[in-house]
N, C-alpha and C positions, 0 to 999 in steps of 0.2 A: 294595387300593385299585383300582378299575377305571377305566381312562382313557374319557373320554366324547369322542365326535367333536366337532370344532371346525371351524367355517366362519367364520374370522376376516374375510374380506372382506365377507361378507354382514352380519356383526355390525357392522363399521364403517360401512357403509351406513345401517343403522337409527340408529346413534349420530349420524351426520351430520343425519339427519331430526330427532333429538331436539334437537340443538343449534340447529337452525333454529327449531323451535316454542318452545324455551325462550327464544330471543332476542326473538321477537314477544310471547310471553306475558309475559315479564319487562317489556318496555316498556309493554304495556297495564296491567299491575298497577301499574306505576310511575305512571302517569296517574291511575288510580284512587285511589292513596294520596295523590298530590299534591292531587287535588280534595277529599279528605276532609280533609286538614290544612288546607286553604285555608278550608274551610267552617267549621271549628272549630278554630283553631289551639292551644287550650289543651286539647284533649281528650286528647291523649297516646296512648301506645301502647295503653292499655286499652281505647280505644274503636275499635280496628280491626276489631272484629267487624261494625261498620256498613258496612263496604266492600261488603257484599252488595248495597247500594243503588246501587252505582256500576256501570253497564253495562260499561264499559272494564275494570274490574278483575274482572267475571264472566267476560267473553270471554277475559281474559288467564289466569284460572284454569283454564278449560276447556283452552286451548292447553298450559298448564303441565301438566295431567293428561295430555293427548296426548303430551307429551313424555317423561313417566315411562313411558307404556306402550311408546313407541318404544325408550326405553332398556332396559326389561325385555326386549323382543324382541331386542335387540343382545346383551344378557347371555345370552339362551338359545342364541345361535349361537357365541359366541366368549368367551375368558377375560376375567375381570374387568379385568385389567392391560392389556388390548388396547383394550376399547371405551370405558372411563371416561375416559382421556386425550384421546379424539377430541372430547369436548366443548369443547376450547379453541376449536373452529371457531366457537363462539358469539361469541368475541371479534372475529372478522373480521365475522360477521354484525351483530353490535352496532354497530360502528365504521361499517359501511356504512348501516345503518338510521339512525343518529344524523345521518350526513352528509346523507342524503336528507331526512329530516324537518326538520332546522335549516337545510339549504341552505349549510352551512358545510363544506368538505373537512376532513378530518382533518389535524391538525398533524403535522410532519415527526417529531417525537419520539414521537408517538403511534403512528404508522405503525411506526417502528423498534422500539418496545416490543412492539407486537402481532406484529411479524415475528419477533422474538426467541422469543416464546412459542410460536408456531405452529411454527416450524421445529424449536425444541427438542423439543417434544412429538410432532412428526413423525417425527423420529429415534427418539424413545422408542417410539411405537406400531410403527414398522416392525421395529425389533428385537425388540419384544415379540410380535409376531405370528409372527415366526420361530422364536422359543425357547419359547414358553410353551406349557403343556398345561392342560387341566382334567380333574378326576377327581372321583369321589364324595367326598362331605364326610362325615368321621367325626364321631361324637358329641363326641369331644374337641375337635375343630376348632370345632365349632358353639358348644360352651360357652365357648371361649376368646374366640370374637368377642363373645358376650353379656357376657363377664366384662369385656372391654376397654370395652364400651359402658356398663357399670355404673359402671365407674371414671370415664369421661368425664361421665356424668350427674352423679355425685357432686361432680367438680371444677367443673362448671358451676354447680351449686347453690351450693357454697362460694364461688365468685367473685362471685355476686350477693349473697349474705349479706354478704360483705366490702364490698361496694359500698354497702349499706344503702339500696336503692332509688333510687340516683343513676344507674343505668343504666350503658351502656358507650359508648366511642367508637364512631364509625361503623364502623371496621374491624373491631371486636370482634364486632359483630352479623353482619357479612359473614362472618367466620370461622367463627362457631358455625353460621351457616346451612349453609355449605359442609361443615363437619365433620360435622354430623348427616346431611347428604345423602349423605355419603360411606359413612355407616353403612347407610343406607337400601340403597344400591347393593350393599354387601358382604352384607348380610343377605338382599337379594333374590336375589343370586346363589346363596347357599347354599340357599335354598328352592328355587329353579329346578333345582339339581343334585340335590338330595334328591327332588324330584318325579319328575325325570327317572329317577332310579335305581329309584324305588319303581314307577314305571309299567313299567320294563323287566323288572322282577323280579316284576310282578303282586303287589306287596305292599300291600295296602290296609288292614292291621290297625292298630287303634288301640293300638300298644304304645308303649313309652318312646321308640323312635326317632321316631315320628310325633308323639309329644307334644311333643318337642324342636322339631320343625318348626313345631308351632302356637305354641309359646313364641317362636320365631323371628318368626313373623307378628305377635304382640303387640309384640315389640321394634321391628318396622318401623313399626307404627302410632304408637308413642311417637316414635321418632326422626324420622319424617316430620312428625309435628305440630310437633315442637320447630324442625324445619328451616324449615317454612313460616312459623311465627310469627317466628323470627328474620329471615327475609328480608323479610317484610312491615315489620318494624320498621327494618330496613336501608334500605328504600326511603324512609322518612321522613328520613334523615339522611345518605344518600349517593346518588351519581349512579347511574342504571341501568347504566351501564358498569362502575362499580366493582363492583356487585352481581354481574353476569354473570362479572367477572373472578374474583371470590371464589369463586363457584360452580364455575367450570370449572377452577380450579386447586386450591383446597383439597379439594373433593370428590374428584377422581381421586387427588390425593397420598394421602389417607386409604385409598381403595380400592385403590391399587397397593401401599402398605406392607402392608394386611392380605392382599392376594392373594398377595404374596411370602412374608410372614412366618408367616401362619396357614393359608391355603388351599393353599399349596405349589405355585402355578402356574409358579414358576420353578425348581422342584426338578432339572430337567434341563438347565438353561440353563448355557452355558459361562461361566467366570469373567470374560471381557473384557466380557460383556453387562451385568454388574452395574456396571462402571465406567462404561459408556455410561448407564445408567439414572441413575446419581447425577449425571453431568455434564448430561444432558438435563433431569432434574428441576430442577437448579439454574439452568439457563438459563431454564426456564419461570417459576420463581419470581421470578427476576430481572426478566423481562419484565413481570409483573404489577406488581412493585414501581416499575418505571419508568413503567408506565401511570398509576399513582396519582400519581407526582409530575409528569407531564406533562399532566394534565388529567383524568384518570378520577376523581380524588378532588374535584374542584371542588365548589362549593356545589350541593347537590341541586336547589335551586329553578332556579338558571341553567342547569342542565344537561339539563333536561327541556323538552320542547315544550310550549308554552302554547297 
């Protein structure tokens, strides 16, 4: 397995840009969904395809796409477990944006919850940047990622089958959106590493290795489509801030777990760093839970600007 050069601070810079674009894009998409629901309250999630008629949603979607490109650039320069957690900065951007638009300062509990998440993930990223490495992705690793995604897809389908069309709670859609977004990031990282390896070795043959890479691209399309769908549905039942919170914590949680267990990015990390990862991750999740209790999960209609 060949080690590939990493530029963590450049990757972190692109990840911060992605978080800013995600925040503004998420808010504009939320406005578009709100307008659509108000125009036809009984339309339900099945009519979300008509959002293309909403200018705010279209602009938000463009920004969301740019955020994805910025995140892919971040992944090209640094390990997955370094850049994905940086997305928690979107919580700060979202809080500031909401305060400016509503002309209401964040509540003390909200500030504390965001601070806990940001500090916790700040510690995580700092340690990860120091101890992580990135290397070529083997076929076995890529197949493992695709297999895990297959299990998650099956579990998601079973959950909806059990619910029998009744839908999920707001948090369920947020979690699913972040979950599949995490797989998009993980699969995107595997493709980037395999392309870098192919270019370095001038290997452009359409053999089984590169066919696996194409399968990975197809899986990115599937996971990305599901993530977008669940996020749009989440906008109809949750506040924009809770949606951002879910994306910026569930997404990196999935990516980090896959980066450590499957991609081997922490293979050479000292034992103490894993204790830091666990404690910092728990702190970040606790911060999001507190955010939901202190205002992030308030009624979607009252949380959005009108």
